[in-house]
ZATIDREN-456756 format. One record per residue: residue in three letters; residue number from 1; x, y, z of N, C-alpha, C in turn. Coordinates in pm, whole numbers, plus 50000, padded with zeros to 5 digits. Each point is the difference from the previous one (the first is absolute). Layout:
<atoms>
<atom><torlo>ALA</torlo><kolgu>NUM</kolgu><n_X>X</n_X><n_Y>Y</n_Y><n_Z>Z</n_Z><ca_X>X</ca_X><ca_Y>Y</ca_Y><ca_Z>Z</ca_Z><c_X>X</c_X><c_Y>Y</c_Y><c_Z>Z</c_Z></atom>
...
</atoms>
This chain:
<atoms>
<atom><torlo>MET</torlo><kolgu>1</kolgu><n_X>47852</n_X><n_Y>15913</n_Y><n_Z>12699</n_Z><ca_X>50111</ca_X><ca_Y>50073</ca_Y><ca_Z>49948</ca_Z><c_X>50077</c_X><c_Y>50064</c_Y><c_Z>50117</c_Z></atom>
<atom><torlo>LYS</torlo><kolgu>2</kolgu><n_X>50127</n_X><n_Y>49984</n_Y><n_Z>49993</n_Z><ca_X>50085</ca_X><ca_Y>50060</ca_Y><ca_Z>50103</ca_Z><c_X>50084</c_X><c_Y>50109</c_Y><c_Z>49936</c_Z></atom>
<atom><torlo>GLU</torlo><kolgu>3</kolgu><n_X>50023</n_X><n_Y>50102</n_Y><n_Z>50080</n_Z><ca_X>50082</ca_X><ca_Y>50109</ca_Y><ca_Z>49952</ca_Z><c_X>50139</c_X><c_Y>49987</c_Y><c_Z>50061</c_Z></atom>
<atom><torlo>LYS</torlo><kolgu>4</kolgu><n_X>50102</n_X><n_Y>50002</n_Y><n_Z>49917</n_Z><ca_X>50136</ca_X><ca_Y>49988</ca_Y><ca_Z>50048</ca_Z><c_X>50080</c_X><c_Y>50120</c_Y><c_Z>49951</c_Z></atom>
<atom><torlo>THR</torlo><kolgu>5</kolgu><n_X>50105</n_X><n_Y>50028</n_Y><n_Z>50071</n_Z><ca_X>50089</ca_X><ca_Y>50107</ca_Y><ca_Z>49957</ca_Z><c_X>50141</c_X><c_Y>49947</c_Y><c_Z>49989</c_Z></atom>
<atom><torlo>THR</torlo><kolgu>6</kolgu><n_X>50066</n_X><n_Y>50041</n_Y><n_Z>49897</n_Z><ca_X>50140</ca_X><ca_Y>49966</ca_Y><ca_Z>49981</ca_Z><c_X>50071</c_X><c_Y>50127</c_Y><c_Z>49955</c_Z></atom>
<atom><torlo>SER</torlo><kolgu>7</kolgu><n_X>50090</n_X><n_Y>50044</n_Y><n_Z>50079</n_Z><ca_X>50077</ca_X><ca_Y>50122</ca_Y><ca_Z>49974</ca_Z><c_X>49911</c_X><c_Y>50116</c_Y><c_Z>49959</c_Z></atom>
<atom><torlo>GLY</torlo><kolgu>8</kolgu><n_X>49891</n_X><n_Y>50015</n_Y><n_Z>50075</n_Z><ca_X>49913</ca_X><ca_Y>50114</ca_Y><ca_Z>49978</ca_Z><c_X>49895</c_X><c_Y>49981</c_Y><c_Z>49892</c_Z></atom>
<atom><torlo>ILE</torlo><kolgu>9</kolgu><n_X>50004</n_X><n_Y>49889</n_Y><n_Z>49925</n_Z><ca_X>49902</ca_X><ca_Y>49977</ca_Y><ca_Z>49893</ca_Z><c_X>49892</c_X><c_Y>49906</c_Y><c_Z>50053</c_Z></atom>
<atom><torlo>LYS</torlo><kolgu>10</kolgu><n_X>49875</n_X><n_Y>50044</n_Y><n_Z>49988</n_Z><ca_X>49889</ca_X><ca_Y>49916</ca_Y><ca_Z>50046</ca_Z><c_X>49948</c_X><c_Y>49915</c_Y><c_Z>49886</c_Z></atom>
<atom><torlo>TYR</torlo><kolgu>11</kolgu><n_X>49975</n_X><n_Y>49877</n_Y><n_Z>50029</n_Z><ca_X>49939</ca_X><ca_Y>49911</ca_Y><ca_Z>49901</ca_Z><c_X>49909</c_X><c_Y>49902</c_Y><c_Z>50070</c_Z></atom>
<atom><torlo>GLU</torlo><kolgu>12</kolgu><n_X>49906</n_X><n_Y>49948</n_Y><n_Z>49926</n_Z><ca_X>49902</ca_X><ca_Y>49906</ca_Y><ca_Z>50056</ca_Z><c_X>50031</c_X><c_Y>49859</c_Y><c_Z>49954</c_Z></atom>
<atom><torlo>THR</torlo><kolgu>13</kolgu><n_X>49981</n_X><n_Y>49907</n_Y><n_Z>50090</n_Z><ca_X>50017</ca_X><ca_Y>49859</ca_Y><ca_Z>49965</ca_Z><c_X>49868</c_X><c_Y>49929</c_Y><c_Z>50024</c_Z></atom>
<atom><torlo>GLU</torlo><kolgu>14</kolgu><n_X>49975</n_X><n_Y>49900</n_Y><n_Z>49924</n_Z><ca_X>49882</ca_X><ca_Y>49918</ca_Y><ca_Z>50024</ca_Z><c_X>50041</c_X><c_Y>49854</c_Y><c_Z>50004</c_Z></atom>
<atom><torlo>LYS</torlo><kolgu>15</kolgu><n_X>49927</n_X><n_Y>49926</n_Y><n_Z>50079</n_Z><ca_X>50028</ca_X><ca_Y>49858</ca_Y><ca_Z>50015</ca_Z><c_X>49942</c_X><c_Y>49925</c_Y><c_Z>49882</c_Z></atom>
<atom><torlo>ILE</torlo><kolgu>16</kolgu><n_X>50082</n_X><n_Y>49923</n_Y><n_Z>49933</n_Z><ca_X>49956</ca_X><ca_Y>49920</ca_Y><ca_Z>49886</ca_Z><c_X>49994</c_X><c_Y>49855</c_Y><c_Z>50045</c_Z></atom>
<atom><torlo>THR</torlo><kolgu>17</kolgu><n_X>49884</n_X><n_Y>49940</n_Y><n_Z>49984</n_Z><ca_X>49987</ca_X><ca_Y>49859</ca_Y><ca_Z>50035</ca_Z><c_X>50017</c_X><c_Y>49917</c_Y><c_Z>49875</c_Z></atom>
<atom><torlo>MET</torlo><kolgu>18</kolgu><n_X>50078</n_X><n_Y>49898</n_Y><n_Z>50010</n_Z><ca_X>50027</ca_X><ca_Y>49913</ca_Y><ca_Z>49886</ca_Z><c_X>49908</c_X><c_Y>49878</c_Y><c_Z>50007</c_Z></atom>
<atom><torlo>THR</torlo><kolgu>19</kolgu><n_X>49934</n_X><n_Y>49971</n_Y><n_Z>49892</n_Z><ca_X>49920</ca_X><ca_Y>49879</ca_Y><ca_Z>49992</ca_Z><c_X>50070</c_X><c_Y>49906</c_Y><c_Z>49903</c_Z></atom>
<atom><torlo>PRO</torlo><kolgu>20</kolgu><n_X>50001</n_X><n_Y>49872</n_Y><n_Z>50030</n_Z><ca_X>50067</ca_X><ca_Y>49907</ca_Y><ca_Z>49910</ca_Z><c_X>49929</c_X><c_Y>49995</c_Y><c_Z>49864</c_Z></atom>
<atom><torlo>TYR</torlo><kolgu>21</kolgu><n_X>50080</n_X><n_Y>49994</n_Y><n_Z>49897</n_Z><ca_X>49946</ca_X><ca_Y>49993</ca_Y><ca_Z>49864</ca_Z><c_X>49954</c_X><c_Y>49858</c_Y><c_Z>49973</c_Z></atom>
<atom><torlo>LYS</torlo><kolgu>22</kolgu><n_X>49878</n_X><n_Y>49986</n_Y><n_Z>49954</n_Z><ca_X>49945</ca_X><ca_Y>49868</ca_Y><ca_Z>49971</ca_Z><c_X>49994</c_X><c_Y>49981</c_Y><c_Z>49850</c_Z></atom>
<atom><torlo>ARG</torlo><kolgu>23</kolgu><n_X>50062</n_X><n_Y>49894</n_Y><n_Z>49953</n_Z><ca_X>49998</ca_X><ca_Y>49968</ca_Y><ca_Z>49857</ca_Z><c_X>49892</c_X><c_Y>49897</c_Y><c_Z>49975</c_Z></atom>
<atom><torlo>ARG</torlo><kolgu>24</kolgu><n_X>49902</n_X><n_Y>50038</n_Y><n_Z>49921</n_Z><ca_X>49893</ca_X><ca_Y>49905</ca_Y><ca_Z>49967</ca_Z><c_X>50043</c_X><c_Y>49916</c_Y><c_Z>49880</c_Z></atom>
<atom><torlo>LYS</torlo><kolgu>25</kolgu><n_X>49930</n_X><n_Y>49894</n_Y><n_Z>49978</n_Z><ca_X>50026</ca_X><ca_Y>49911</ca_Y><ca_Z>49887</ca_Z><c_X>49907</c_X><c_Y>50040</c_Y><c_Z>49885</c_Z></atom>
<atom><torlo>TRP</torlo><kolgu>26</kolgu><n_X>50042</n_X><n_Y>49970</n_Y><n_Z>49878</n_Z><ca_X>49923</ca_X><ca_Y>50036</ca_Y><ca_Z>49882</ca_Z><c_X>49961</c_X><c_Y>49875</c_Y><c_Z>49923</c_Z></atom>
<atom><torlo>ARG</torlo><kolgu>27</kolgu><n_X>49875</n_X><n_Y>49998</n_Y><n_Z>49952</n_Z><ca_X>49949</ca_X><ca_Y>49887</ca_Y><ca_Z>49923</ca_Z><c_X>50080</c_X><c_Y>49982</c_Y><c_Z>49870</c_Z></atom>
<atom><torlo>SER</torlo><kolgu>28</kolgu><n_X>50035</n_X><n_Y>50110</n_Y><n_Z>49935</n_Z><ca_X>50073</ca_X><ca_Y>49990</ca_Y><ca_Z>49873</ca_Z><c_X>50137</c_X><c_Y>49935</c_Y><c_Z>50019</c_Z></atom>
<atom><torlo>THR</torlo><kolgu>29</kolgu><n_X>50064</n_X><n_Y>50028</n_Y><n_Z>50111</n_Z><ca_X>50128</ca_X><ca_Y>49936</ca_Y><ca_Z>50030</ca_Z><c_X>49981</c_X><c_Y>49851</c_Y><c_Z>50025</c_Z></atom>
<atom><torlo>ALA</torlo><kolgu>30</kolgu><n_X>49895</n_X><n_Y>49965</n_Y><n_Z>50073</n_Z><ca_X>49972</ca_X><ca_Y>49859</ca_Y><ca_Z>50028</ca_Z><c_X>49971</c_X><c_Y>49923</c_Y><c_Z>49872</c_Z></atom>
<atom><torlo>ILE</torlo><kolgu>31</kolgu><n_X>49926</n_X><n_Y>50061</n_Y><n_Z>49907</n_Z><ca_X>49970</ca_X><ca_Y>49933</ca_Y><ca_Z>49873</ca_Z><c_X>50126</c_X><c_Y>49985</c_Y><c_Z>49917</c_Z></atom>
<atom><torlo>GLY</torlo><kolgu>32</kolgu><n_X>50082</n_X><n_Y>50104</n_Y><n_Z>49994</n_Z><ca_X>50126</ca_X><ca_Y>49992</ca_Y><ca_Z>49925</ca_Z><c_X>50093</c_X><c_Y>49894</c_Y><c_Z>50055</c_Z></atom>
<atom><torlo>LEU</torlo><kolgu>33</kolgu><n_X>50011</n_X><n_Y>49992</n_Y><n_Z>50131</n_Z><ca_X>50083</ca_X><ca_Y>49896</ca_Y><ca_Z>50060</ca_Z><c_X>49945</c_X><c_Y>49861</c_Y><c_Z>49971</c_Z></atom>
<atom><torlo>ALA</torlo><kolgu>34</kolgu><n_X>49867</n_X><n_Y>49986</n_Y><n_Z>50003</n_Z><ca_X>49940</ca_X><ca_Y>49870</ca_Y><ca_Z>49971</ca_Z><c_X>50025</c_X><c_Y>49958</c_Y><c_Z>49855</c_Z></atom>
<atom><torlo>VAL</torlo><kolgu>35</kolgu><n_X>49995</n_X><n_Y>50094</n_Y><n_Z>49908</n_Z><ca_X>50024</ca_X><ca_Y>49968</ca_Y><ca_Z>49860</ca_Z><c_X>50144</c_X><c_Y>49956</c_Y><c_Z>49978</c_Z></atom>
<atom><torlo>PHE</torlo><kolgu>36</kolgu><n_X>50094</n_X><n_Y>50072</n_Y><n_Z>50059</n_Z><ca_X>50141</ca_X><ca_Y>49972</ca_Y><ca_Z>49975</ca_Z><c_X>50061</c_X><c_Y>49893</c_Y><c_Z>50091</c_Z></atom>
<atom><torlo>PHE</torlo><kolgu>37</kolgu><n_X>49950</n_X><n_Y>49988</n_Y><n_Z>50124</n_Z><ca_X>50063</ca_X><ca_Y>49908</ca_Y><ca_Z>50095</ca_Z><c_X>49908</c_X><c_Y>49891</c_Y><c_Z>50052</c_Z></atom>
<atom><torlo>GLY</torlo><kolgu>38</kolgu><n_X>49876</n_X><n_Y>49999</n_Y><n_Z>49958</n_Z><ca_X>49908</ca_X><ca_Y>49894</ca_Y><ca_Z>50040</ca_Z><c_X>49972</c_X><c_Y>49999</c_Y><c_Z>50149</c_Z></atom>
<atom><torlo>ALA</torlo><kolgu>39</kolgu><n_X>50016</n_X><n_Y>49885</n_Y><n_Z>50061</n_Z><ca_X>49967</ca_X><ca_Y>49984</ca_Y><ca_Z>50141</ca_Z><c_X>50090</c_X><c_Y>50082</c_Y><c_Z>50092</c_Z></atom>
<atom><torlo>PHE</torlo><kolgu>40</kolgu><n_X>50114</n_X><n_Y>50042</n_Y><n_Z>49953</n_Z><ca_X>50088</ca_X><ca_Y>50082</ca_Y><ca_Z>50084</ca_Z><c_X>49943</c_X><c_Y>50139</c_Y><c_Z>50022</c_Z></atom>
<atom><torlo>SER</torlo><kolgu>41</kolgu><n_X>49898</n_X><n_Y>50037</n_Y><n_Z>49926</n_Z><ca_X>49936</ca_X><ca_Y>50130</ca_Y><ca_Z>50022</ca_Z><c_X>49929</c_X><c_Y>50005</c_Y><c_Z>50135</c_Z></atom>
<atom><torlo>TRP</torlo><kolgu>42</kolgu><n_X>49970</n_X><n_Y>49885</n_Y><n_Z>50058</n_Z><ca_X>49936</ca_X><ca_Y>49999</ca_Y><ca_Z>50131</ca_Z><c_X>50092</c_X><c_Y>50048</c_Y><c_Z>50110</c_Z></atom>
<atom><torlo>LEU</torlo><kolgu>43</kolgu><n_X>50127</n_X><n_Y>50013</n_Y><n_Z>49972</n_Z><ca_X>50091</ca_X><ca_Y>50059</ca_Y><ca_Z>50099</ca_Z><c_X>49974</c_X><c_Y>50149</c_Y><c_Z>50018</c_Z></atom>
<atom><torlo>TYR</torlo><kolgu>44</kolgu><n_X>49940</n_X><n_Y>50064</n_Y><n_Z>49900</n_Z><ca_X>49968</ca_X><ca_Y>50142</ca_Y><ca_Z>50006</ca_Z><c_X>49899</c_X><c_Y>50028</c_Y><c_Z>50111</c_Z></atom>
<atom><torlo>THR</torlo><kolgu>45</kolgu><n_X>49905</n_X><n_Y>49910</n_Y><n_Z>50018</n_Z><ca_X>49901</ca_X><ca_Y>50012</ca_Y><ca_Z>50108</ca_Z><c_X>50009</c_X><c_Y>49875</c_Y><c_Z>50087</c_Z></atom>
<atom><torlo>TYR</torlo><kolgu>46</kolgu><n_X>50116</n_X><n_Y>49978</n_Y><n_Z>50057</n_Z><ca_X>50030</ca_X><ca_Y>49876</ca_Y><ca_Z>50071</ca_Z><c_X>49908</c_X><c_Y>49974</c_Y><c_Z>50118</c_Z></atom>
<atom><torlo>ARG</torlo><kolgu>47</kolgu><n_X>49964</n_X><n_Y>50105</n_Y><n_Z>50074</n_Z><ca_X>49917</ca_X><ca_Y>49978</ca_Y><ca_Z>50119</ca_Z><c_X>49865</c_X><c_Y>49939</c_Y><c_Z>49966</c_Z></atom>
<atom><torlo>PHE</torlo><kolgu>48</kolgu><n_X>49945</n_X><n_Y>50033</n_Y><n_Z>49882</n_Z><ca_X>49871</ca_X><ca_Y>49943</ca_Y><ca_Z>49959</ca_Z><c_X>50016</c_X><c_Y>49871</c_Y><c_Z>49921</c_Z></atom>
<atom><torlo>ASN</torlo><kolgu>49</kolgu><n_X>50113</n_X><n_Y>49982</n_Y><n_Z>49933</n_Z><ca_X>50015</ca_X><ca_Y>49889</ca_Y><ca_Z>49906</ca_Z><c_X>50113</c_X><c_Y>49904</c_Y><c_Z>50033</c_Z></atom>
<atom><torlo>ALA</torlo><kolgu>50</kolgu><n_X>50041</n_X><n_Y>49992</n_Y><n_Z>50122</n_Z><ca_X>50112</ca_X><ca_Y>49914</ca_Y><ca_Z>50038</ca_Z><c_X>49968</c_X><c_Y>49853</c_Y><c_Z>49972</c_Z></atom>
<atom><torlo>PHE</torlo><kolgu>51</kolgu><n_X>49878</n_X><n_Y>49958</n_Y><n_Z>50033</n_Z><ca_X>49963</ca_X><ca_Y>49860</ca_Y><ca_Z>49981</ca_Z><c_X>50006</c_X><c_Y>49962</c_Y><c_Z>49852</c_Z></atom>
<atom><torlo>LYS</torlo><kolgu>52</kolgu><n_X>49948</n_X><n_Y>50086</n_Y><n_Z>49913</n_Z><ca_X>50002</ca_X><ca_Y>49972</ca_Y><ca_Z>49856</ca_Z><c_X>50143</c_X><c_Y>49991</c_Y><c_Z>49948</c_Z></atom>
<atom><torlo>PHE</torlo><kolgu>53</kolgu><n_X>50085</n_X><n_Y>50090</n_Y><n_Z>50049</n_Z><ca_X>50139</ca_X><ca_Y>49998</ca_Y><ca_Z>49955</ca_Z><c_X>50070</c_X><c_Y>49871</c_Y><c_Z>50041</c_Z></atom>
<atom><torlo>TRP</torlo><kolgu>54</kolgu><n_X>49984</n_X><n_Y>49959</n_Y><n_Z>50125</n_Z><ca_X>50071</ca_X><ca_Y>49880</ca_Y><ca_Z>50047</ca_Z><c_X>49946</c_X><c_Y>49872</c_Y><c_Z>49935</c_Z></atom>
<atom><torlo>ILE</torlo><kolgu>55</kolgu><n_X>49872</n_X><n_Y>49997</n_Y><n_Z>49967</n_Z><ca_X>49946</ca_X><ca_Y>49885</ca_Y><ca_Z>49926</ca_Z><c_X>50063</c_X><c_Y>49993</c_Y><c_Z>49862</c_Z></atom>
<atom><torlo>SER</torlo><kolgu>56</kolgu><n_X>50014</n_X><n_Y>50112</n_Y><n_Z>49933</n_Z><ca_X>50061</ca_X><ca_Y>49999</ca_Y><ca_Z>49866</ca_Z><c_X>50148</c_X><c_Y>49964</c_Y><c_Z>50007</c_Z></atom>
<atom><torlo>VAL</torlo><kolgu>57</kolgu><n_X>50069</n_X><n_Y>50039</n_Y><n_Z>50107</n_Z><ca_X>50141</ca_X><ca_Y>49963</ca_Y><ca_Z>50016</ca_Z><c_X>50012</c_X><c_Y>49850</c_Y><c_Z>50029</c_Z></atom>
<atom><torlo>ALA</torlo><kolgu>58</kolgu><n_X>49907</n_X><n_Y>49947</n_Y><n_Z>50079</n_Z><ca_X>50007</ca_X><ca_Y>49858</ca_Y><ca_Z>50037</ca_Z><c_X>49982</c_X><c_Y>49910</c_Y><c_Z>49878</c_Z></atom>
<atom><torlo>PHE</torlo><kolgu>59</kolgu><n_X>49923</n_X><n_Y>50045</n_Y><n_Z>49903</n_Z><ca_X>49974</ca_X><ca_Y>49918</ca_Y><ca_Z>49882</ca_Z><c_X>50072</c_X><c_Y>50051</c_Y><c_Z>49876</c_Z></atom>
<atom><torlo>CYS</torlo><kolgu>60</kolgu><n_X>50107</n_X><n_Y>50075</n_Y><n_Z>50017</n_Z><ca_X>50070</ca_X><ca_Y>50057</ca_Y><ca_Z>49884</ca_Z><c_X>50074</c_X><c_Y>49893</c_Y><c_Z>49920</c_Z></atom>
<atom><torlo>TRP</torlo><kolgu>61</kolgu><n_X>50022</n_X><n_Y>49882</n_Y><n_Z>50054</n_Z><ca_X>50071</ca_X><ca_Y>49894</ca_Y><ca_Z>49929</ca_Z><c_X>49913</c_X><c_Y>49934</c_Y><c_Z>49894</c_Z></atom>
<atom><torlo>THR</torlo><kolgu>62</kolgu><n_X>49868</n_X><n_Y>50022</n_Y><n_Z>50005</n_Z><ca_X>49913</ca_X><ca_Y>49947</ca_Y><ca_Z>49896</ca_Z><c_X>49995</c_X><c_Y>50098</c_Y><c_Z>49883</c_Z></atom>
<atom><torlo>ILE</torlo><kolgu>63</kolgu><n_X>49940</n_X><n_Y>49962</n_Y><n_Z>49892</n_Z><ca_X>49992</ca_X><ca_Y>50088</ca_Y><ca_Z>49884</ca_Z><c_X>49866</c_X><c_Y>50074</c_Y><c_Z>49996</c_Z></atom>
<atom><torlo>ILE</torlo><kolgu>64</kolgu><n_X>49894</n_X><n_Y>49931</n_Y><n_Z>50032</n_Z><ca_X>49867</ca_X><ca_Y>50058</ca_Y><ca_Z>49985</ca_Z><c_X>49968</c_X><c_Y>50101</c_Y><c_Z>50110</c_Z></atom>
<atom><torlo>ILE</torlo><kolgu>65</kolgu><n_X>50035</n_X><n_Y>49970</n_Y><n_Z>50123</n_Z><ca_X>49963</ca_X><ca_Y>50087</ca_Y><ca_Z>50113</ca_Z><c_X>50057</c_X><c_Y>50141</c_Y><c_Z>49986</c_Z></atom>
<atom><torlo>PRO</torlo><kolgu>66</kolgu><n_X>50128</n_X><n_Y>50021</n_Y><n_Z>49965</n_Z><ca_X>50048</ca_X><ca_Y>50139</ca_Y><ca_Z>49985</ca_Z><c_X>49928</c_X><c_Y>50077</c_Y><c_Z>49890</c_Z></atom>
<atom><torlo>ILE</torlo><kolgu>67</kolgu><n_X>49963</n_X><n_Y>49934</n_Y><n_Z>49893</n_Z><ca_X>49927</ca_X><ca_Y>50067</ca_Y><ca_Z>49892</ca_Z><c_X>49862</c_X><c_Y>50041</c_Y><c_Z>50048</c_Z></atom>
<atom><torlo>VAL</torlo><kolgu>68</kolgu><n_X>49932</n_X><n_Y>49907</n_Y><n_Z>50068</n_Z><ca_X>49867</ca_X><ca_Y>50029</ca_Y><ca_Z>50054</ca_Z><c_X>50007</c_X><c_Y>50111</c_Y><c_Z>50104</c_Z></atom>
<atom><torlo>MET</torlo><kolgu>69</kolgu><n_X>50098</n_X><n_Y>49993</n_Y><n_Z>50090</n_Z><ca_X>50014</ca_X><ca_Y>50102</ca_Y><ca_Z>50104</ca_Z><c_X>50037</c_X><c_Y>50136</c_Y><c_Z>49940</c_Z></atom>
<atom><torlo>GLY</torlo><kolgu>70</kolgu><n_X>50073</n_X><n_Y>50001</n_Y><n_Z>49890</n_Z><ca_X>50031</ca_X><ca_Y>50125</ca_Y><ca_Z>49932</ca_Z><c_X>49875</c_X><c_Y>50068</c_Y><c_Z>49945</c_Z></atom>
<atom><torlo>PHE</torlo><kolgu>71</kolgu><n_X>49913</n_X><n_Y>49920</n_Y><n_Z>49935</n_Z><ca_X>49875</ca_X><ca_Y>50055</ca_Y><ca_Z>49952</ca_Z><c_X>49910</c_X><c_Y>50042</c_Y><c_Z>50116</c_Z></atom>
<atom><torlo>TYR</torlo><kolgu>72</kolgu><n_X>50002</n_X><n_Y>49921</n_Y><n_Z>50107</n_Z><ca_X>49920</ca_X><ca_Y>50035</ca_Y><ca_Z>50116</ca_Z><c_X>50050</c_X><c_Y>50130</c_Y><c_Z>50065</c_Z></atom>
<atom><torlo>ALA</torlo><kolgu>73</kolgu><n_X>50130</n_X><n_Y>50023</n_Y><n_Z>49998</n_Z><ca_X>50055</ca_X><ca_Y>50124</ca_Y><ca_Z>50056</ca_Z><c_X>49950</c_X><c_Y>50121</c_Y><c_Z>49921</c_Z></atom>
<atom><torlo>ILE</torlo><kolgu>74</kolgu><n_X>49993</n_X><n_Y>49988</n_Y><n_Z>49869</n_Z><ca_X>49949</ca_X><ca_Y>50110</ca_Y><ca_Z>49917</ca_Z><c_X>49853</c_X><c_Y>50026</c_Y><c_Z>50031</c_Z></atom>
<atom><torlo>ILE</torlo><kolgu>75</kolgu><n_X>49921</n_X><n_Y>49893</n_Y><n_Z>50004</n_Z><ca_X>49857</ca_X><ca_Y>50015</ca_Y><ca_Z>50029</ca_Z><c_X>49979</c_X><c_Y>50054</c_Y><c_Z>50141</c_Z></atom>
<atom><torlo>ASP</torlo><kolgu>76</kolgu><n_X>50079</n_X><n_Y>49953</n_Y><n_Z>50094</n_Z><ca_X>49989</ca_X><ca_Y>50046</ca_Y><ca_Z>50138</ca_Z><c_X>50032</c_X><c_Y>50148</c_Y><c_Z>50012</c_Z></atom>
<atom><torlo>ALA</torlo><kolgu>77</kolgu><n_X>50102</n_X><n_Y>50048</n_Y><n_Z>49929</n_Z><ca_X>50036</ca_X><ca_Y>50142</ca_Y><ca_Z>50005</ca_Z><c_X>49891</c_X><c_Y>50087</c_Y><c_Z>49937</c_Z></atom>
<atom><torlo>ILE</torlo><kolgu>78</kolgu><n_X>49938</n_X><n_Y>49950</n_Y><n_Z>49894</n_Z><ca_X>49895</ca_X><ca_Y>50077</ca_Y><ca_Z>49934</ca_Z><c_X>49874</c_X><c_Y>50005</c_Y><c_Z>50085</c_Z></atom>
<atom><torlo>MET</torlo><kolgu>79</kolgu><n_X>49964</n_X><n_Y>49888</n_Y><n_Z>50062</n_Z><ca_X>49874</ca_X><ca_Y>49990</ca_Y><ca_Z>50074</ca_Z><c_X>50009</c_X><c_Y>50042</c_Y><c_Z>50147</c_Z></atom>
<atom><torlo>ALA</torlo><kolgu>80</kolgu><n_X>50118</n_X><n_Y>50030</n_Y><n_Z>50050</n_Z><ca_X>50014</ca_X><ca_Y>50038</ca_Y><ca_Z>50141</ca_Z><c_X>49926</c_X><c_Y>50131</c_Y><c_Z>50026</c_Z></atom>
<atom><torlo>PRO</torlo><kolgu>81</kolgu><n_X>49937</n_X><n_Y>50012</n_Y><n_Z>50116</n_Z><ca_X>49928</ca_X><ca_Y>50125</ca_Y><ca_Z>50030</ca_Z><c_X>50098</c_X><c_Y>50116</c_Y><c_Z>50015</c_Z></atom>
<atom><torlo>GLU</torlo><kolgu>82</kolgu><n_X>49959</n_X><n_Y>50118</n_Y><n_Z>49961</n_Z><ca_X>50086</ca_X><ca_Y>50119</ca_Y><ca_Z>50006</ca_Z><c_X>50039</c_X><c_Y>50033</c_Y><c_Z>50144</c_Z></atom>
<atom><torlo>GLU</torlo><kolgu>83</kolgu><n_X>49915</n_X><n_Y>49964</n_Y><n_Z>50096</n_Z><ca_X>50032</ca_X><ca_Y>50027</ca_Y><ca_Z>50141</ca_Z><c_X>50126</c_X><c_Y>49926</c_Y><c_Z>50045</c_Z></atom>
<atom><torlo>MET</torlo><kolgu>84</kolgu><n_X>50025</n_X><n_Y>49885</n_Y><n_Z>49939</n_Z><ca_X>50120</ca_X><ca_Y>49926</ca_Y><ca_Z>50037</ca_Z><c_X>50125</c_X><c_Y>50081</c_Y><c_Z>49967</c_Z></atom>
<atom><torlo>PHE</torlo><kolgu>85</kolgu><n_X>50000</n_X><n_Y>50067</n_Y><n_Z>49887</n_Z><ca_X>50116</ca_X><ca_Y>50079</ca_Y><ca_Z>49961</ca_Z><c_X>50005</c_X><c_Y>50133</c_Y><c_Z>50074</c_Z></atom>
<atom><torlo>GLU</torlo><kolgu>86</kolgu><n_X>49884</n_X><n_Y>50061</n_Y><n_Z>50027</n_Z><ca_X>49996</ca_X><ca_Y>50128</ca_Y><ca_Z>50069</ca_Z><c_X>50044</c_X><c_Y>49986</c_Y><c_Z>50146</c_Z></atom>
<atom><torlo>ASN</torlo><kolgu>87</kolgu><n_X>49964</n_X><n_Y>49890</n_Y><n_Z>50064</n_Z><ca_X>50027</ca_X><ca_Y>49983</ca_Y><ca_Z>50142</ca_Z><c_X>50125</c_X><c_Y>49918</c_Y><c_Z>50028</c_Z></atom>
<atom><torlo>TYR</torlo><kolgu>88</kolgu><n_X>50075</n_X><n_Y>49966</n_Y><n_Z>49899</n_Z><ca_X>50121</ca_X><ca_Y>49919</ca_Y><ca_Z>50020</ca_Z><c_X>50119</c_X><c_Y>50095</c_Y><c_Z>50011</c_Z></atom>
<atom><torlo>PHE</torlo><kolgu>89</kolgu><n_X>50054</n_X><n_Y>50010</n_Y><n_Z>50120</n_Z><ca_X>50116</ca_X><ca_Y>50086</ca_Y><ca_Z>50022</ca_Z><c_X>50115</c_X><c_Y>49916</c_Y><c_Z>50052</c_Z></atom>
<atom><torlo>ASP</torlo><kolgu>90</kolgu><n_X>50119</n_X><n_Y>50036</n_Y><n_Z>49959</n_Z><ca_X>50121</ca_X><ca_Y>49930</ca_Y><ca_Z>50047</ca_Z><c_X>50026</c_X><c_Y>50034</c_Y><c_Z>50144</c_Z></atom>
</atoms>
């Protein structure tokens, strides 16, 4: 704490250190995205699921693969370990 004076008035200042705000990911959001958007929900956790997302995009011209990947995205979001969401920061 430093003491400063301005026009005869004494006041104390303290140094405030700013830490960057980290936004964690939530399992409920991942499940909701998987239900509504299927394989595109893997964009929410892209660093862990980039390979799965690009495989589903590569085969999007078929009919069966997007349906299967959509169900797999829901199962993957439900079964993912909680540490993945807790430690995933942007």
